[in-house]
LUMFIBA-100935 format. One record per residue (C-alpha): chain; x, y, z; residue in one letter. Coordinates in steps of 0.1 Angstrom, whole numbers, plus 5000, padded with zeros to 4 digits. Each point is the difference from the previous one (the first is absolute). Example, Ala and Ser with C-alpha at 12.3 -4.5 7.8 and 13.67 -1.06 7.14 Angstrom:
<pts>
   mol      u      v      w   type
     A   5123   4955   5078      a
     A   5014   5034   4993      s
</pts>
This chain:
<pts>
   mol      u      v      w   type
     A   7445   2186   0805      m
     A   4980   4977   5022      k
     A   4964   4990   4994      k
     A   4977   5005   5029      v
     A   4972   4976   5007      l
     A   4966   5011   5014      l
     A   4976   4977   5017      f
     A   4964   5010   4994      s
     A   4977   5000   5030      s
     A   4963   4992   5002      i
     A   4975   5023   5018      a
     A   5005   4983   5033      l
     A   5037   5008   5000      g
     A   5011   4964   4993      l
     A   5028   4993   4974      t
     A   4987   4987   4967      a
     A   5017   4971   4982      n
     A   5007   5020   4969      a
     A   5035   5015   4997      q
     A   5003   5031   4978      v
     A   5033   5011   4984      t
     A   5002   5035   4987      y
     A   5022   5013   4972      c
     A   5034   5016   5007      e
     A   5004   5037   4997      g
     A   5026   5026   5009      g
     A   5027   5024   4988      a
     A   5034   4990   4987      d
     A   5016   5029   5019      s
     A   4996   5009   5036      p
     A   5007   5037   4993      e
     A   4977   5030   4995      f
     A   4962   4994   5003      e
     A   4989   4985   5033      k
     A   4967   4995   5018      i
     A   5004   5017   5034      n
     A   4966   4993   5016      n
     A   4968   4981   4993      v
     A   4967   5007   5019      k
     A   4970   4979   4994      f
     A   4973   4991   5025      s
     A   5020   4990   5031      n
     A   5033   4998   4982      i
     A   5025   5028   5005      d
     A   5033   4988   4987      n
     A   5032   5021   4997      a
     A   5025   4983   4977      s
     A   5028   5025   4995      t
     A   5031   4987   4982      d
     A   4984   4966   4992      t
     A   5013   4980   4971      p
     A   4985   4997   4965      n
     A   4974   4975   5013      y
     A   4985   4997   5035      s
     A   4979   4973   5014      d
     A   4977   5016   5026      f
     A   4973   4973   4998      t
     A   5003   4996   5038      s
     A   4982   5034   5002      k
     A   4963   4995   4996      i
     A   4974   5026   4990      a
     A   4965   4991   5013      n
     A   4973   5010   4977      v
     A   4963   4992   4993      q
     A   4980   4994   4968      q
     A   4983   5031   4986      n
     A   5019   5025   5021      k
     A   5026   5026   4990      s
     A   5034   5005   5016      y
     A   5026   5027   4995      t
     A   5032   4989   4984      l
     A   5030   5024   5003      t
     A   5034   4993   4986      v
     A   5031   5022   5005      k
     A   5032   4999   4980      a
     A   5035   5011   5010      n
     A   5000   5028   4973      d
     A   4965   5015   4997      e
     A   5012   5028   4977      n
     A   5009   4978   4971      y
     A   4973   5000   4973      g
     A   5011   4969   4982      g
     A   4989   4975   5027      d
     A   4970   4977   4994      v
     A   4982   4982   5029      l
     A   4979   4970   4993      l
     A   4980   4978   5025      v
     A   4983   4967   4996      w
     A   4978   4979   5023      i
     A   4993   4964   4991      d
     A   4963   5001   5009      f
     A   4992   4966   4986      d
     A   5030   4984   5016      q
     A   5011   4981   4969      n
     A   5036   5009   5002      g
     A   4999   5024   4971      v
     A   4998   5038   5000      f
     A   4974   5005   4973      d
     A   4995   5032   4982      a
     A   4967   5007   5019      g
     A   5019   4996   5033      e
     A   5022   5030   4993      n
     A   4984   5023   5026      v
     A   5023   5030   4997      f
     A   5022   5015   4973      t
     A   5016   5035   5002      k
     A   5028   5017   4983      t
     A   5019   5030   5014      g
     A   5010   5013   5034      t
     A   4987   4985   5033      g
     A   4987   4994   5025      p
     A   4976   4977   4982      y
     A   4965   4997   5016      t
     A   4968   4983   4989      k
     A   4968   4985   5015      e
     A   5000   4963   4992      i
     A   4966   4983   4999      l
     A   5001   4963   5009      i
     A   4975   4983   4976      p
     A   4969   4985   5014      a
     A   5009   4967   4983      d
     A   5036   5000   5011      a
     A   5010   4965   5013      k
     A   5000   4998   5037      v
     A   5034   4992   5016      g
     A   5036   5010   4997      q
     A   5015   5011   4967      t
     A   5028   5021   4985      r
     A   5005   5037   4994      m
     A   5029   5011   4978      r
     A   5013   5036   5001      v
     A   5024   5010   4972      k
     A   5019   5032   4994      l
     A   5021   5005   4969      y
     A   5016   5026   4978      d
     A   4980   5004   4967      k
     A   5029   5016   4981      y
     A   5023   4970   5005      n
     A   4972   4974   4999      n
     A   4972   5013   4978      p
     A   4986   4965   4994      e
     A   5001   4988   5037      s
     A   4963   5004   5006      t
     A   4992   4965   5013      g
     A   5003   4983   5034      p
     A   5027   4975   4990      c
     A   5036   5000   4988      g
     A   5030   5022   5006      t
     A   5007   5037   4990      f
     A   5029   5023   5004      d
     A   4992   5023   5029      f
     A   4973   4999   5027      g
     A   4986   4975   5025      e
     A   4973   4974   5005      v
     A   4984   4993   5034      e
     A   4975   4972   5008      d
     A   4975   5001   5028      y
     A   4972   4977   5013      t
     A   4963   5012   4999      v
     A   4975   4981   5021      d
     A   4965   5004   4985      i
     A   4971   4995   5024      a
     A   4964   4995   4989      a
     A   4977   5031   4999      a
     A   4982   5007   5032      t
     A   4962   4997   4997      m
     A   4985   5034   5007      q
     A   4971   4997   5024      v
     A   4971   5022   4990      s
     A   4971   5006   5024      d
     A   4978   5016   4974      t
     A   4991   4993   4964      n
     A   4993   5024   4972      k
     A   4964   5003   5010      n
     A   5008   5009   5036      n
     A   4988   4967   5015      i
     A   5023   4994   5029      s
     A   5009   4969   5020      v
     A   5013   5000   5035      y
     A   5021   4992   5019      p
     A   5026   4995   4974      n
     A   5021   4980   5008      p
     A   4974   4979   5018      f
     A   5001   4970   5023      v
     A   4968   4979   4994      d
     A   4971   5024   4993      v
     A   5001   5025   4971      l
     A   4973   5027   4999      k
     A   4987   5016   4968      i
     A   4988   5036   5003      s
     A   4971   4997   4974      d
     A   4986   4968   4985      v
     A   4971   5017   4982      k
     A   4998   4986   4965      g
     A   5024   4971   5008      v
     A   4989   4967   4985      k
     A   5027   4977   5014      s
     A   5035   5002   5015      i
     A   5029   4980   4985      i
     A   5033   4995   5018      v
     A   5032   4991   4982      n
     A   5035   4994   5014      d
     A   5032   5015   4986      a
     A   5002   4973   4973      t
     A   4965   5008   4988      g
     A   4985   4968   5014      r
     A   4964   5002   5012      l
     A   4999   4995   5038      v
     A   4965   5012   5009      a
     A   4966   5010   4985      t
     A   4978   5019   5024      l
     A   4966   5016   5001      a
     A   4999   5038   5004      p
     A   5007   5011   5035      s
     A   5015   5030   5018      s
     A   5022   4975   5020      e
     A   5017   4970   4985      i
     A   5016   4973   5021      n
     A   5033   4988   4985      l
     A   5014   4983   5030      s
     A   5006   4968   4981      k
     A   5024   5016   4976      l
     A   5038   5000   5005      q
     A   5019   5032   5006      k
     A   5009   5018   4968      g
     A   4989   5022   4971      f
     A   4964   4997   4987      y
     A   4979   5017   4974      v
     A   4963   5007   5008      i
     A   4979   5002   4969      n
     A   4966   5016   5005      l
     A   4977   4988   4971      k
     A   4974   5027   4995      m
     A   4964   4996   4989      e
     A   5008   5021   4969      d
     A   5026   4975   4989      g
     A   5031   5020   5010      s
     A   5026   4988   5025      v
     A   5016   5021   5027      k
     A   5034   4987   5011      t
     A   5016   5007   5034      i
     A   5034   4987   5011      k
     A   5004   4988   5036      t
     A   5025   4983   5023      i
     A   4991   4975   5027      k
     A   5024   5001   5029      k
</pts>
């Protein structure tokens, strides 16, 4: 069985220098249990009559941190109760399918469906998803992602994880609104009563402006991007509003 190499990608889509090698996995026999179809995000892959291991890493599921996606796997015989389906995604891209990266385990008849949540701290870039189907009666100990077993199949796919999209909010919990949002140069604040000062931070948390209270603040000197407007109130509290400068 041939090992398949995965090149991790950074957020901009460039290939990283690190080369990750994953463990081998697959069935000794090409008979009986087979994975017929895998659907996940934009992947919809039919694989009828494939061998005991299939490298489908050219098929890429595009996902985003902190979002859920439906995974559906179909087997060639969905009436057999001895089948076990396991799925792993290498979220930290270290080349190992850790126990915490086992995103789906189900025993019994298919189809097998589950909502898969991409963790908020999943590493951005391309990584590996492994789908494994095996017969628990012939292979009761074959619960891991690596190694061979009697009957079943292993399929590998690529998952491309994107950073979570900042959600723009035009109102905070106390109903103070800012507009327009996104804005170009001038941002208006609906009510500055009780505001002591206005602090502006960029997406990294860096302080970029400290302003006196005003219903209109000129941010023309700032670059385009995501900003957090912190309204420091006279009572010591802070009201936070997320904005985007376009």
